[in-house]
N, C-alpha and C positions, 0 to 999 in steps of 0.2 A: 093151712099155711102150720107150722111144725114152731112150736116157738122155745126155744133153753129153758130147763123148767130154773123154779126160782131159788131151790138151793143147791147149783151151782157153785161152786168158787170163785171168792172174784178175784179174777187177775190182778197182778202187780205192776205197776206200770213197769215199764221196759226203759230205766234210767241209765243205765248203762248202756245198751244198743243204741237211742236217741242220743247219748251224746258222742259216739262213734258214728253214727252221721252225721252230724251237723260240723266235726273234724273233719269229716271225709268232703264233706261240700266246702268248709272253708279253705279248703288246700285246694280242690277242685277251682275255687273261685283265686287265691293268690300265684296259686302257677297260671291263669289265665290272663290277671293281669301283670302278670311277669313277662309272658309272650307276646302281649299283647302288645308293653311300650317297649319289651329288648330284643323280640325274638329276631330270627332270622327271617327272609324274605319265604321262601318255604316255609317255615313253622306257620306261618301268618298265612299259606294255603291251607297248610294243615287241617289249623282247626277252623278256617272259611267251611273246608268241607264236614266238617262234624257238623259244625254250625245246621248246614245245608243239609247233613244224612238227619239230623234228629225233628229239623221241620218236619222235613216228608215220612219220619215216623209217627210224628203227632199228624199227622193227615192219615195214615194208611191206619193209623187202628181206630182211630176216632169214628167213623161212621160205623162200621160194624157194631160197635161196641153201645151206639144210640140206640142202633136198630133194634138190638137182639134184647138190650133192658129192658126198653117200655116194651117191645112185644112183650117178655115173661114176666111184669111185672105187671100190666093189665091183667093180663090172660087169668093170670094169678086171684090178683085180689078182686078183679070182677066177680070170681066166682063165691066169692063170701057174701054176697049182697043178702041172701038167705038169715045172715044174721044180723040184721036189720036196726036198729037206734044205734048200735055200735058204730058199726060199718061206716052209715049214713053222716053221723057225730065225728067220726074221724076224719073223715072226708071231708070236711063242710070246715075245721078247724084248719086241718090242713095248709088247704089252700086259699085259707082265709088268712093264716099264719105268710105263710108262703108271698103273697100279692103285697100284705104289707112290707115286707122285705125287699122286695123290687121297687115297691113307690116312695120307701126311703132312702134308696138307694137312687132312684133317680131326683129324688127332691138334694140329694147330698150333691150328686155330680152336678144339678143346673146353680148351687151356691158356693159351692169351691172353682166351680168350673178352671181344672189343670190344662195350663198351657201346651202345645204340641213337645214332642222333643224332634229334637233334627229332623229335617227331610233320610239324611245317608241314613237313620235308625227305621223312619215310619214307613219309606215308601211314600211321603205326601205327592198331594194330588194325583195319588192312583183312581177314587173314585172322583174327584169332581174335574174327569176329561172324559168319564164317559157319557152318554149319551143321560139327558135326564128323563127319568118316566115315574108314572100318577104312581099313589099308594095301591091303588085298582089295580095297575100294573104288574105289582110285585107280589100284588094278591095271585092277580091270576096265573104268573107264574111260578106262584107255590102249589098251583093244585096239575099232579102228573099224570101225563100222557100215556107213560108208558111206564113199565113198574119199575124195570131197570135202570132206567136212565138217572134219575134223582140218585141212584150209588153208582154210576159211573160219572154223572158228573157232581158228585160232591155238594146235591144242593141238601143241606141238614134239615129247613123246612120243609119240604118233602118227603126225607127218611122221618123224618119227626108226623108228618098225619097218614102217612103208608104204616108203619109200624104200630099209628096209637088202631090204626082201622083192623089190621090182622090179630094184632094180641085183642081189640074187644070181640070182632068175631072170634076168637079161638075157643074167648068165655064163654060165650053162647050158641055152643056146640051142642048137641047130646054130650050128657057125659059118656063115656066108652070108650074105645081102643084107640079109633083115630087121635081125639080129642089129647089122649097117653101117651099116645107118641110122638102130638106135634109138640107137648107142652115138653118132655124131657128131649127133645129134638136143640129146643130154643133154650132152655135149662143148660144144659152139657157146652155148647154154643156158647154162652157165657162166662160157664169154668173156662172153657179154650183160653177167650179170647183174656179175662181176668189174667190166666197165666202167663201170658204172652208179655200183656202190662204190668207186669210184676218183675218182668225179664228186663223189660223199658227202662222201670226204674230203677234198678240193681247196674246199670250203667250207667245212668243219670247223669254222675260224675263227668265225665268224660263230655258226655251233653256242655256240661255246666261251663268245665274248661273251654270247649267249642266258644258259647256262647260269650262269654268274661272277655277273651281274646277278640273279638272282635267288636266288641263296645271300649275296651281299653285302646284298638289300632282307631275309632273314630276318634272318643275323648283325644288322643295325642295329636289328631288333626285338628283339634279344638272345636270340635262337635260340645253342643250343649245339651243337656239331656232336659230342660226346661220344666214341664211342671210332674216329671214322675214322681216327686217325691208329694207330690202333691195328690196325685192319683190311689197312691198308698196309703195318705190321710183320710182319702175319700170311703178305701175301701173298707180302712177297720175302724170307720167311724161311723160305716154302718151295720160290721159286725157287732161292734161294742154297742150303740142304738138301738140296734134290736133284744140285744142279750139285755139288757140293761134297763130299758124304760117300757122300749114297745111288747114288750111280751109281758114283763109285771103288769103292765096295768089291763092288756085281755084277760089274765087270770085274776084281778081286782073287781074286773067287770063282771066277771064267773064267778065269784065269791068264792074265791082260794087264796090263799096269804103267799103271796110270792116268796116270800124272806124264809118260810117255816119249810117251803117246798124243796127252795135254794139248798135250807142246812139237809134235808134230806137225802137230797138228791149229791151231793157234793166226793163221794166217793166215782160216782160213777162221772161225773164231770172232771173230777181229775184222771180218770182213765184214759178219758174222751181228749182231751189236753196233747196227753203226750203218745197215742197211740194212733190217735188222727185217723181210724176208723171207729166209725159209729154202728154197727154192722160187730165189730170186735167187741165194743164195749157191751153189745145189749144182754149179756147174762148180768153183768153188774147195774144197768139200766133197771132193768127188771127188778133184781134183789134189792136196790134202793126203793124203788119205787113200792112195791108190794109191803117189805119190813117197815120202811122208814114213814113212807110219805101215804101209807094208806090204801091204797089204791086197790081195789079188787081183784083178787086174780084172773077170771075169767076176762077184765077191762083190760089189764097189762096185757098180758099173754094174748091177747088181740092186737089189742093197738100198737103195740111198743115193736112189733115188730114189719106192722104196714109202714110204721112212721117212719121207721129205721130206711126204707128201698123209700119212699116218697117226700119226707119231707127234710126237706134243704133248703134250709131261709140262707144261711152261708151260701149257699150255693146261686141264688137266685140274687144274689149281689153282688157278688159277686161278677158272675154270666156276663151283667146288665151294664153295671162300670165299664168292664173289661171292653165286651164288643163295641160300644160307644165312644170309650177313649179311641181306640183303634182305626175302627170310621170315622172319629175327627182328624187323625194325623194323616189320615190317607186321604182326606181331603171332602170326604161327605159334609152335608149341610145337615146339623141338629137342634131338629125344631123339635115341639110340642108331640108332632105326634111321632116323632122318631121316637120319643121317652114312653109314650102311649103304647105304641108298638111293641117294644122291647119288653116292657115291663109282662105283657100277657103270654111273647115268648119266653121271653126267662123264666117263670113261672111253670113254662108247660116244659121247658129242656130240663129244671131243676127235678119235676116229676121224673122224669126220663132217666137220669143220671145216673152213671153206672155207679155203683156203691164201692167202688176203691180210692185206692189213694192217689188225689190231683186227678179224680174223676172232674171235676170242673173243668181245670188249667187243657186237660185235653177237648173236652165239653164246647168251651172257648176257642179254641184254636180252630175246631173242625166248623162251628158257624159261623167263626172270619173266612177262613179256610174260601168256606163252600158259596162268598158275597165275594171273590176275587180280592179277597182286605189282604197286604201285603203281613206275615207274620212276623217277622224276624222278633218285632218288638215282645212278642210272649217271649223269648228268649234270654231278654234284660228281665225279665215280670219272674223267670225262673228260680232263678237263683234264695229268693226273697219270700217263696210260695210256701215254702217250706213252714213258715212262722204264720203266714195267712191260712193256710189249713189246717194248724194249728187251732185258732182259734174258730176259724167257722167248723169244725167237728163240731166241738165243747156247745157251741150255738146250737149246733144239727140236733145235740141229744139231747139241752136244756130245752127247745123246743118238743123235741117228742116227750118228754117228763111235762112239759105242760099239757099238752093235750091230752095226755092220757089222766093227768088230775081233772083237765074240764069234765071231760067224758064222762069221769067216776062221778066229779060232780052232779054234776047233767042231769043221771040217771037214778042216781041213790041217796042222794042230800045228804042225811044225818047219816047215813052205811047203815040204817032198819032194816031195808029192805034186801033180797035176796038177788041176785047178778044173776041176767039168764044169761046159757050156756053160748059160750063160742062157736 
């Protein structure tokens, strides 16, 4: 896995571009609210059509992105097993911190207990009216009996299973032309899908207009949003507690000073906040890690590119909270078993998440759609997701930095040993 050089120039946060994007989003929200409150019946129909189109786009793009991202990720990182101790510790800390993030999210959700929104926005009782089945039946339904069926029916868990198997199998193939061709195909397909996602993001203000119009229409009819504010509080609390308490405690347990590391990584965390892209922040993350935090180059250049791909603490928390909240709104009974199952699912899904802006949003929408849960409420969440995405990206880069620092500490202690080549 090729990493950017540590002497790459530090990119400046694009504050002007970020401000322009926020202004466009704000304008779309205001126009949508005005249309919902005072628009004509024809304009209401147009807004409803726009919202429906964007829901369909979310469903369309999510499944292929999940598949190719997980396949290419596992095929690439599994080939790195010869790097031994660095690789094993990287995977351990990544999974450990991601599971902690998902577990914390489940505890906070149970504590805050967000109330449902009105049925007109959530499609309540959709799941409650379905035949009851046990978790064993659910596990059995995840095992596919046809390679293409899960993709056609948008069964995301089956797609995750198939993609993981294909990715690992590709990594275990004998090195040669067939393996190179397959990896190049899935990597190229990933780039194509990322390009399409960028197109969707560029026209997202139109979707925001449609969703806010639909929301304003419902609110003008006396619909209440219920616990939506508590939902956002739960998401933000999960991110900040993981960032400010959980990861620092893990660092202290491994003998790393979290305050010193935070000061060293401050430029990278700033870029992450404004860029909303941990991949785009990678050159800065590596430079800060090596020059300010004292992480050995073989460690930072091996660990950080892997973590940028698979270490998604913020995404795991968002997936768990969002999926459970929309399931609850659709009439599903939320039990301890539900939390336990989704801690595992959110962790696996976060590892396979596409490294693009709004990747967690698309992934959550796809998981919900695969369970026939109405996702119109995702449209209400969408206008506020930009802020959540900024905080999640900062958390992800902070977690990446922590993993690199802990691996460096585990392997070299006081730094007098020579690092093995990655």
